[in-house]
Steps between C-alpha positions, in 0.01 A plus 500: 500500500288196415656160442555419128321167550172693501357545151290813454195513274325829419143457374427757227301296251141592594239594239444841665127505429438698819751763393353574160597208279807350338628833369526640853816358661438558871835343585668783310320801649745741658515592868782729614609524135561126453282213371396290798622177335840656437512618860425148627768342281756769585446475876506122480835505317638742757389292798535142378755277331227271364394446139175667398233377261244756381178355357356742242197492265542309170660703222608788725851417615650796315261734682553341841878457484558810711838383634755281324719305739661153491301404808162600352307273264169598335251232394161535332205342674135602544400530865146503625429540870466128573819421305739742667641285777476176302687654205768649723561164668572346158805725467833366629356176635652375824643826627389724782285771346415865556196620302437873456186652351604712201223761531617612845683818590740373766627708785872429491520391864212256460644343186837462670323328787325254264826420324703448817258372763587185692247226416314362800177346371609346170261746336488871576245724326572873510175689496293779643224325688257793512472855371803714428587767755682697231330452163159448669412203277221330700599134447803279544756408236763233448837627380728196501589170662791276591466122468767243588548217253357226724168687526462581129299192409247567775456861384470388136229250596305776675535728197370228268213417735390865511524528120287190446251584776447846351457358149234255627315765697582344837654828619432854378848650518831374371753734657816436696315547829299186413817308416645590840181400682498161327874458568438554873228232504191720525176372350201685349718773348193712414382494862710791627380859500861605553816307431623321815839596629735213429826435688718547191370850416759776535350848525613770255321832552701787356526661157507154341182474291343287230380684188194326357289790373579841352369660820761302696770657286361851545483439876865395502601818317316703763622311807861406428719799590759605245772483767410145608844358421675776696262436789572127485876568502453725803289236677758231419775719643299559816424128526868415457594739780223358717626147435855605590377667821295192584802276446713727722235491772478121471878472537495730804214295644699178449805660668288605799352151521849348500612744772188412699579129468859566612378692807255219577782246482719717727209532742455123504873455562489742794194322638683167481806649675272645768336160554844338525611751765176449689558126501859544622382736774235251609756221506734703722219598733395138532859408581517770767184377662639150517822628654313707760299196604809287539707470827809628328332840474484533871847362561703658223541875526717539187238324298230733632710796397538352154126443466429860605747614236335287230151623591618861486643441155175341378284784634727759343 
């Protein structure tokens, strides 16, 4: 479960012009019998201890307040494309931030991953880079991001630059992809036929999908199976068992490695003992040779008998 220090912002304040106008609340369309915004808030509450701020269109809090909870706060704010990230960064200044797009139907496993991932880049953007294998939408989508507090100013500067550059006609698109390209230091943001893969992108390609147009919604109704949640529970159970089996195998592997190391140590000990015996044997043989060469060998019969006895013991 995600650390409470992360503040979560859900962006649901768009003007919805692509979905049919202000009267058409795309964040509230139902998939699997539940408004997608309510699903996002519910799953976030279930999988995080953080506070949640939901940005909704002006004058529509009563319509958008789909869940009442002490950890959920609704604020009114208009959001155009170029303002999304910048507006979200103005919420809960100074904290680590998770931003979720409010017009997204989230696969539960993917949302849990976004909420609980371990930060590695300072900024992680969860997106589908290309077309969807499931919903067949032909282009990529951004679903959410995680930004640590020390990187917020840099991301805010990129968002403002993109907003101003779009307003002046310097660039022809003002989306989050452009913000990420500027953040990573790329120049000539209009010069890419396809978005470059950036090191902080995290691929999400499952039933998670952004709903921009009515046809997107109809596609979701056709492609999302009614038993998706049961299937996800089954997959989670299988994954849990696989993880347990993997852990057991790792433990057995470690035990075998320890036994191997013990055998290697015993082998080294035996080798050392063998070398010691060889040295002692060589010393005795050298002593015998010296005795044989001496006059006492020829004159002292008892000593010769003793030497023969010693040699016999060594050879045995």
